[in-house]
N, C-alpha and C positions, 0 to 999 in steps of 0.2 A: 341363505336373506336371517336368519336369525342374528348371526352377527352384523349384517348391515345394519338392523331393525337397533342392535346393541349403537352401535358407533352412531347413529343416528340421537341417541336419546342424550347418552355423553356428552353430543356437541349440544343439543339444547338446554343439560347441564351447565355447561360452559357458557352458553349464554348468557343466562338469565344468572349467574353467579358472580358475585362481585371477587375482584382478586385481592385488593386491597394494594396496599404499597408494602414493598421490599421490605422481608423481613429483618429486623435491624440483628436477629441470631445468626450463628452462621448455620445452615443446611447440615454440612457436615466439616471436619478439620479442612479438608482439601480441597472445598468451594469456596472461593474467597470472594468478597462483595465485586472484586471486579474480573472474576471469572468467565470466560465469554458464554458458557450455558448455565450460568445462574437462573436463571430467568425461565430459561426450561423446567432445570431441576425443581425448581419451589413451584411452580405448577402441578409437575408430576404428585411432589408428595403432598401438595394439599389435595389432590383429587386421589390420592390413595398407594397410587401404583409404585411409588418407592416409600422408604420411612427413612423423613431425616432422623438425623443422632448429631449433635456437633460435637460428640466424644469422638467418633471414628471416621476415619477416612470413607470415602465412595468409593473409591480407584477410577477415578475418572479417566487415570491414564490405563488403566488394567485393560484387557483383553477380555471381551463377555464372552460368558461359555452359552453352551448350550441351555444350561436348565435356568440360569441368572436370564437369559432372552426369552425363555418359556413362561418366567413366572411374570416376567413384565407383562407380557401379551395378556396374558389371563387376564390381571388385574385390570389391566386397559381396556377389554374387553366386558369387563364385568361376568366373565364365565363362572360359574358355579364348579368347586371339584369336587363334590359327594358324586359317590354313587355312580362312580365312572367304572366302564369293564377295564379288565388287566390288560395291559397294555401287551404281556407275554414279550418284553423284550431280553436278549438272554444275559445280561448285564443291568438289570433294574429286578429290584427286590421288594417284595411291599413292604420291608424295615428299612428301605435306603431313604433318604431325605431325599423330599421333592418327589415322592412316588406319586402324590396325588396332581400333581403339578404336571409329571410327565404322562402320566392316564388321560389326562382332561387335554393336553395340548395333539395327543396322539390320535383321541377318541373326534375332534375336532379336523383333524386330517388339515393339521396345520405346519405340523412338523415329524415326521416319522423316520423309522431308524436305517442301514444301510442294508447292503446286498447280506448280510452274516447275521443278521436280528438284530441288533447293538444299535441303542439307541445315543451312545455316548456321550451321556450327561453333562462329563465334565471338559468334554474338547472343547473347542475354540473355534467361534462362529469367523467365519471370513462374510466380505460385504457383497461379494456374487451369493451367496445364503441367506443373507438378511434381507435382500432387496427380495428374495424369493418369496421368503419365509411372511414377510411384511404384506406381499401386494397379496398375498394368501389369507393370511390374518383378517384385513381390513377392506379385504376386494373392492383393491386398489383396482379404477378403468384409467385408461388414455394410453395411448402412444406419442413420438414423437419423430422425425425422420433426422434428428439430429443422433450423430454416434461419438460414444466416447472416444480416444485413440489408440486407446487398450480392451476395447471389447471390440473384438469382430462380431459380426452378424452370423456365427456359426456358433459362437460361445452357448454355453448351454443354458444362463441366466440371460442373455442380452435382454427378452422380451420385459423380464421385472426390471432390468437395470432403465431401460426406457421408459418404462410408468415410473418409477419412482420419480424419473429427471421429469415427466411432463406433468405429474402431480404437484409439483415443487418443491416436493422433498429432499432433493438431492443436484446439486449442481456439480459433484465431481470435485475434484480439487484444483485447486487454478492453473495447472500445467495441463487443461480440460483430460485426464486421468480419469479413471473409478477405482482404479487399484481394484478388481475384483476378487483376487485371492488376497489381499492383504486380510490381517484379521481387524474386526473393529474392535474399537473401545468400548467400556460400559458408558461412559459421557457421551459420543454420539451418536451407540444406539439410544439411549435417551431422550436425545433431541429430534430422533428421527419421529419418534413416536410424540414426542409432543408435538413436530410439527405435523402430523396427521389427523392428530386429535385437536389441534387448533390452531389451522394454517395460518392464520396471526403472526406467528412463529417464524414463517418463512420470512427471508431477508433478502430474498433475491429480488433484488432491481427493478423494473419497468423496461428499464435501458440494457438491462442483461444479454447481449446476444453472444453466446460462444464462438469463437475465432480461432483457427484453428494456424493461425500463421503467426508463426514464434517471433518472438522480437527480445530484447534483452537490454536491460535498462539498469540505472543506478539504484542501488538497494543499500545506501548510508546518505544521511543529512548529506554531504558533500564529498565527492572524492578528487584527489588530486592528481593531475597527469603529469609525471616525471617523464623527461628527455629518456632513463635508462631506468631499466627496475633496479632495483635492490641498491639505490646509492644514497639511499637516507640514511638518517643520525639518528641518535637515541632522542631529540626533542623532538622531532616529527611524528613517536610513533601514537601519539594520540590521531593524526591525521591518517594511517595506518591499519587502526586497529577496525573492526569492526562488530559495534558501532565506531563510529568516528565520535571526534569531541572537538572540531574546527574549532570551538572558540576559547578552548582549553589550550590549544596546541598556537592560535594566535596569541595571546595570553603570556605564555609561556618564553616566549622566544624574545632575545636581546634584538636590537637593533642590527646590532652585526650579525646577528643568526638569521635575523630576516633577511638582511642584504647578501647571504650567502646563497640564501634560493633563487637569486639572478641568475638564469641561465639553466637552472636545474630542474624549475616548472614552469610549465607555460599556460593552465587553463587548468578548469573545475569545472565537474558537472554536478548538475543538484538532483535528489533524491527523486527517482520517477521519472528521468531525461532519460532520452531512448539514446542509445549507443549503437557500432557497429562494432564485434569483435575483430580485428585485425592480424593477431597474431597471437599468441602462446607460449610464454617462456616460463617454467619452473610454477611458482605460484602467483605469476604476474599475468595482465593480458595487455597486450598495445591495442586501445580502441581509439573510435572516435565518433565525437559529438556531436550527432546529426547535425542539429541547427546553429551549431558555431563555424560560419564559412569561414577557409582560407584558401588561396588559390592553388595550394601545392597536394591539398588531398582534398580529390571528391567526395569522399562518406564523409568526412566532418574534422575537427579541429583530431590531430592524434596525441598518442600519450600514452604510456603505462601506468597504469594503476593495479594495486591486489584484487586476485580476484573473488575472493569473498566479500568484494563492495560490489559486484555484478551478479545479477540474478537473469535468471529464461521467463520472461511471460509470455500469456497470450492476450491479445490486445479485445479482450469480451466486455470491457466497459464503455468503448471507445463510442458508444452513442450515449452517454450519460455527457449530461453539464458537467463544465470544468471549474475547478476553486482554484484561481492563483491567489499565492500569497502574497498581499500586499503591504504586509507589518515588516519590518528589519528584521524579526525573528519572531515563528510564532509559536507556539508547543501545538504536538499534536499528542492528544490521550487516549486511553484504554479506556473509558468511561466518559458517558457527558459530563463531567463531574470539575470544577475548577480547583481544582486541586492537585500538588504535587504529587499525590500519593499514585493517582493517575496518570503521572506522565510518562508517555511511550517514545517521545522524541522531539527535539527542538530543531525545526526545518526552518528557512531559509525564505528571505524574497522570493518574489517568482517559482518558488515551485510552484506544481502544477500539479493534481489529484483529480481525479473523479469523484464525480460528487452523487452517492447513491440516492439520497437522501437528506432532505432538510428537516429539522423538526426542534421548533420554538430558537433559542439562540446559538444553536448548534450548527456544523455541515457533517454528516457520516461520508466520509470520505474513502475510496477502496486504495489502500497500500498494494506496493506492488509484489509481497511476500509475508505481509502479516495483515492480512484479511481487512476489515474495515474499525477505520479509528475515530476520533475525533477533533475536529479543532472549530473554534469559534468564528461564527461569523463575523465580526468585526474586526477578524484578520484576514480577510479573503475577500475578494469578489467574487459572484457566479455567472457564467457565459454559457449559452447554450454552448461551444465549443469556442476555437482559439480565433477563427475568421470572426465570428461574432461581437469578438472583443469592443466597444466603440475607438472611435475615432478619436486623440486623446487631443486636446489646446496645449497649446505652447505654457498655459499656466499648469495642467496636467504632469507634463514631463518632468518642467522645473520645480515644481512643489514634491514631486516622489525621488527626485535628487536630492532636493535640500533633506528630505527626512534621516538621510544620514553625513550629515555633517559633523565632526565630531569622533567620530570610525575611524582607527588605524589602519594606515595604509596596509594594504599584503598582495606580495608581488603574485602575480597569477589569480588574484582572486575572484571572484565571482559571485560572492555570495554576501549575506548581509552580515556576517562575519568577520567581512573582510574585501576589500578592492583592489583592483591596480586603477589605474587611469583608465583604458580603454574597458575593465571589466563592469564598473558603475556603469558606464555610456549603456553596454552591451546589454546591462541585466532591466535598466529600467525601461529602455525599447521596448526590450521583449516584454516587462509586464505590461503596456500600453500595445499589445499587438504586431508590432512592427519589430522584424529580424533583421539585424546587421551585423555587418562585421564581426569576426570576434576582437582582432589586432587594431593598433590606431594606426598603423602606415599601409592597411588594407581600408578599413574606414577615410583615411583620406581620397581614397581614390573610387570611391563608389557615393551614392547620393549626389546632388546637384551641387554644383559649385557655387559660392558667396561670395560677394565681393566685400570685405571688411567694413564699406561704408553701409551696405543693406543687411548686417548680420540683425537675426531676431532670436530672441529665448527662443533655445530649445538648439541651436544650432551649432555643431562642432566645430571647435578652431584644435588647428593643430601645428605641430613646432619641431622643427628640423635643425639639425647638426647644421653647422658650415653657411651659421645666418639666414637660417631658413630653407637654403639651396639642397642642405644634402638628405639625407632617408630622414625621416617624422619617427621621430622615439616619444614623443605626447601627445594627449588629448586633453581637453577640455571643455567644459559645457557653455557658451552662452548665456547669462541670465538676463542683460539690459542691462541699460546704464554703466557699460564699458569694465563688466565684470564678468568672470567665469568662474567656474565650479570644478573643482579639479581635485585629484587623489596625487600629490606629488609623490612621494617617493616613502620610503620603508621608516625615515627618521620622523614623518609628519604622519598628521590625520586630512581628513579630505575639509577642504576648503572655501571659501569664496576671497577673488583678491581680483583686483584690477588686472587685466589681458596684457598691460600696456606695461605693468612692475617690472623690472630687470631684466633677465635675461628671455623671458617670452617676448619680451617686444623686438628683440632684436634676433630672436630664431621663430618668429610667425611665420607660415606657413602656406596658410591658406583655411577657408572654411568651409562645410558643406552642410546641406539640408535634406534630412530624411522625413520631415514630416512633410506630406502632401498637402 
């Protein structure tokens, strides 16, 4: 009861204490302004639970010891350390550092020794032990039916771990594991203390619902699908590294180097886009991009990508609203601050990420493997789910395509860093809630046939070899007044021309409508 009253008293102090703006001076050498737990550490410093010192490291990545954890808990609970009975541990003497802390934590029954009578003050604390200790120290209550994938009901600390989850102190790791035998870092332990004392620090979104159905998604801004693994050139390196730099790759290639890509690569997939792994070979996966339809592969458009471009995820945020990037290129930030100092990654038009929170001019979005990042509201539209995207008008479709005028062509491109002819069509329609086939020759046999005299803005126009009677090789978007927008070839940029111009008049092969 004493501990519970102390916690309640601390909570009341928190309510009536003005935290003020973040300190301009660093807390510790290893805690930068954009460190994920800076606010929690700052809070603990103001409460006197840790002592800030910008000349030393806090040790954010160091694993916390039992003595260090004991000291933090005692300060958080406001416990007196004087006049405590001797703990009688065989490895703790009155003259030892932390003797009073150990005596206090043992007297309170929060932490005890092992079967040999040792306290082991400098042993590291596991996450399972941490759960049991925090539940005991702060008298946390509650349980849940949810079970972490690596915490069976028979595990000795499973009840305490479930209580931490029920209290929103932890959600575990993105792969829905808790890692109970792993050691906990000082920074993570401090975050858990802060969340217990001030639940506002809990960042769990209301739409978070753990789901242990494993999926695979793209974990770079754009991944390029190759026909065969390991066939890339030195100039292609920016497209193969992790992270990728597709803008650098596209700009660094000469026209002939871009033309070389024809027949070597087939398509691209965007950050967070779901894929299915078909095969594995060395450092490469053959994947299928699920929402890029092709008739020869039921799972989606196939191709080879570096394994480092794909990550395993669990769809814990599938009930969240989604942000669909509708700027050509948007920046993801580590903090909601408009500065390249905080830039995490450039992402493409039509990238889709779950939204866990909206705040002023910013969207808090959940990334595949790097937690919450921030994107400006002006760069995206937010909808309840993909099915809820408003039906576009002809003008919506045409205007979206026009924003890429002047962008250089990139064979197989499906991103705002570079499109091919069918890639821009596929991406624009997807951005507006309409999934159409990826390739022009497949687009040409789906949708609704349209006579040339009945063309409407947004309709797709196709061109084929042999005067329009052979295989379809090109697609453009009709925009009205006898003109079409298209991505011509590796030597040109996205442009608007008359569809009656030159070879396009000769090779016209028909039109299809995908707008209902």
